[in-house]
N, C-alpha and C positions, 0 to 999 in steps of 0.2 A: 239440347238441356245439359247434357252430361250428368243425367240422373244416376246416382250410385258413385259419384266421384269421391264422396266420403261417406261413412256410415259409422254408427255407434249403436249399442243396445244396453239397456240398464233397466232392471226391476220391470221388465216386460213392455218398454217403450222403445221402439225402433225409431232412430233419427237417420234421415237420408239427405244428403246435400245435392243440389243441382246448380252448380254455379254459373251455367250458360242459359238458364232459363229466361225467357223473354216475359216478363211479368210487368211490373210497374214501369219498366223501361227496358231498352234494348240489353240483352245480357246483364240484367241486373242481379239475377240469381235467386234462389229460393232454398228453404230448408222445409222439409216435410216430415211429420210426426205421425207414427202409426201404432195403434194397440191391437192385439188379437183378441177377437170377439166372435163367437159363433164360427169357429174353425176358419176365419178370414182375418187378414190383417187390414184394419180399417183406418183410413186417414182421420186423424182427430185435429190436426192443426196444420196451418202453413205459414211459415214465416217469411216475410219479404222486406227489404229496406224500406225506409219511410221517406227519405229526402236523397236528392244528388245520387240517383241510382244507376245511371247508365254505365255500363261496364264494370260495375262494382263487383260482380261474381261473388256474391254471398254464398257460402257453403262449400268453399274450397276444402275446408277441413271442418270437422265437428267433433266435440268430445262431451259426454253427458255424465254428470255426476249428481245423483240424488235429483233435486228439483232446480238444478241449475244446467243451463246449457251453453257451452262455449261454442262460437262460430267464428272461423276466420273468413274474411273477404280478401280479396286480390285484385284490385283495379290495376288494368295493364299500365305498367311502367312505375307503379308506386310501390311502396314498402309493404302494403297490407295493413289490415286492422283486425283488431280482436272485439267481438260483440258478445255481451253476456246477456243471457235471458233468464228469467225467473218464472216458475209456475205458480200461479195465484188464482184466485176467484174469477179474474177476468181473462184466464188463459195465460198463455206464455207471452211475456212482454219484455222488451229490452230495457235493461236497467244500467247498462254500462257500455261504453264504446271507447276504446283507446287505439292510438294509431302510432305504437311504437315501432322501432326498426328491428323488432324481433318477433313478428307475427306473420311471417312470410310462408312458412313452410310446414309446422307441425304443432300441435296443441296435445297435452296430456294433463288431465286433472283427476286427483283422487282427493275427495273431501273438501277441506278448505285451502289446499295448496295444489299448485299446477306449474307447468312450464309451457312457455310459447317460443318458438323458434323461428330464426330466418337464417337458411343456409347460405344465402348471397350477400349477408352483411359484410361490408369491409372487403369488397372485390373478391367475394368468394371465401373469406375467412370463416364467416359464420359468426352467430351469436345466439344465445338463449337467455330468456328473461323469466324470472320467477313471477308468479302472480298468487295473489292471496286474498282470502276473504277475511275481513277484520271484525265481523259481526254486524256490519253496516253496509259495506259494499266491497266490491273487488277492485284491487289496485295491482299496479306493476311495480315489482320491487327490483331487487338486485339483478344485475347482469352476470350470469355465469360465463366463465371462461378460462382458458388453459394458456399457460405462457407459451407453449410451441406452435400455437396456431399459425398457419401460414395462409397466403392468398390461394385458393383453389382446394383448401382441405374440406371446405362445405360442412363445419362443424354445426349440427343441428339439423342436418338432412332428415334425421329421424329422432324421436324422443319417446322413451318408455318410462313409465313411472308407476311404482307399486305403493306408494304412500310414504316410504321412508328412503328408498333408493332409486335413482334415475340412471338410465343408460342412454348416452347420446351419441349418435353416429357422426362420423366424419369421413366419408367414404372417399374423399379425394386425397387423404392422408398418404404420403410417401409414394407419388407417383400412381395414385390409384389403388394401391394395395388395401388402403383403408384402415380405420380404426373405430373403436367404441370407447367412451370415456364414462368411467363409473363415478358418480356423485352421490353423497348422502347428505340428507336434510338433518340439521340439528336446530331444533326449535324452528325459526323462520329463516334461518341462514343455510346456505348450502357450501358444502366443502368437496373439493376434488379428491377422490380416492386413488384411482389407478387408470391407466389406459390398457385396453384390452385388444389384442390383435392376433392374427394367425401366426403360428410358428414359422411357416414357410411360405408366405403369401407372395403373389406375383403382381406386377402392374395391371392396373384395370380390374382386379378382383372387386373393387368397390365394397369391402366390408364396411358395414355400417348404414347401407342405403335403408335397411330396415332392422328394428331393434325390439327386443321384448325382454322383460324381467319378472320374476315372480318372488323375489326374496331368496330363493334357494338356488336358482339358476339364472344366468344372463345369456341371451342369445342375440346373435347378429347375423344378417344375411349378407352373403357375398355373391351377387347374381352373376358376376362376370367371372368366376372360378373357372378354370378350364380342366380340372383334374379328371373328370370323368368324360368330358367331351367339350368342344368349343363353347364357351359361354353356357355350359350346363348348369352352373351355379353350385352354391353350397351353403350350408348354415353351420355357424361355429358356436358351440356351447361352452359356457365357462361356469363351473361351479363357484358358489358364493359362500360356502361354508368349508371349514376343514375337512380334509378327506378321511372322514372316519365313518363307521357304520352308525345306524340310527340308535339313539339313547333307549336304554332298556325301560320297558314299561313299569317294572317294579325296581325301587331302589333298594339295595340292602340296608338293614337297620344299621344306623350310625354313620351312614356315608352321606354327607350332605355338603353342597356348595352354595354359599350365600351370595346375595347380589353385593356388588362392590359399593363402597361409599367413600367420599362423595361422588355423586353422578349428576350431571357430566364432569369429567375430569379436566382440570386445568394445570395442575402441578403434580400433586401425588394422590393416590387412592388406595384404599386398604380392601384386600380380598381375604375373606374368612371361609375355612372349610373345616369339616369334622370327618374324621374316620376311626373306625375302631382299629385298634392295633395291638402291636405294631404290624405296619404293613407299608410297602413301598408304594410311594406315590409320585407322580409328575404332574406339575401344575405349569400350562404352557400357554402363551399368547399367540394368536394367528390374525392375519388380516382377512378380509372377506373373500379372498381368493384362495384360502387354504394355505397361504405360506406362513411358515413358522417365524415368528417375529423375535420371540425371546422365551427363555426358560425362567419361570418365576420361581419354582420350588422342585426339589427332588431329592428323594431319600426315603429312610425309614421314619415313619411319622405315627403318632397316636394321639387321639383325642382331638381337641379343637386347637386350630392353627391359624395364624394371621400373617399375611404378607403384604408388604407395602410396595407399590408400583410406582416408579417416577416416569412420568410420561413426557418430560421435556424434550426428549429425543425423537418422540413419535409425532409423525403428521397427523393433523386433525382428521377425524373419520371415526368408524365403527370397527370395533375389534372384537374377536371371540376369545374367551379364556376358558381352558378345558382342564378339568381335573380327572386323572386317569388312576386307577389303582386295580391291579389284579383283572384286567379286561373289562372292568366296569368304569363308567366314565359319566360325568356331567359336565355341561357347558352353559355358558351365560354370555352376554354381550356387555360392552362398556362403550362409552362415547368420549373420545378426546375432544375437547372443545377448541375451536381456533383462537 
């Protein structure tokens, strides 16, 4: 049955895929749902294909978000399909099924947005499709991609998504050294932010086989890494905020950083801040990897100040601007629209 080939857990509901289960047909697959009651995990539902089920392998991957369950099937030799189930008065019922070229490997969903990936699309180049709930049903939207993808990169081998940022693995990149690509969601659109990789990776490290992200850190697994021992593996961690200490719980009186306006930014935006002074301040712009992009203001300042930022030379994505004065600082984010 390969029970446990995929799992997810949300709000006390455990979902387990069994893609080789012989149910309505040979290796049709199944998905089991459990809730804990009286110190035991009790089966509360079982989902199986309705038609054309032989070798469908329902349950290759699962992703649970609130009352919506996403299940990937993978029929032998096909591109795979995405199935969406909703919980209602009649139990879990399938409300959507799609057979794109981007549902063969991984699914990640948070709220009304998600990603579905096929690492083998385009002779191993890989591809990732966005999925979205529009208030009525789920549909497949734009295809995410990067210009440098080559055959054998396996872009989409893993997908991690935290609601705003996504980390997509491409473990075949650079002769198997691997890479992970950071994307940001702006409304319903996705923009590529950066490529993450090891400083000194080796062939067959396969960085990006597994990925994880939580808004502050991104992580990518490299199971083929040999630094400790042959194929001992490693996990690479990448900070997604400027390399500074945590913001103080108490802000000194008269020290304030306003949200920029307009937002998102297409050409120019205004950033306003207030300091008691005169005091020396530095207002700087960083990308999500903590790299300094630009200095916006610096010098002795007093009272309310306003700085205009021209973003025409910046790539679309999410940026952090930080105001520092006498070891006290505040930061905020802005979005450059595509």
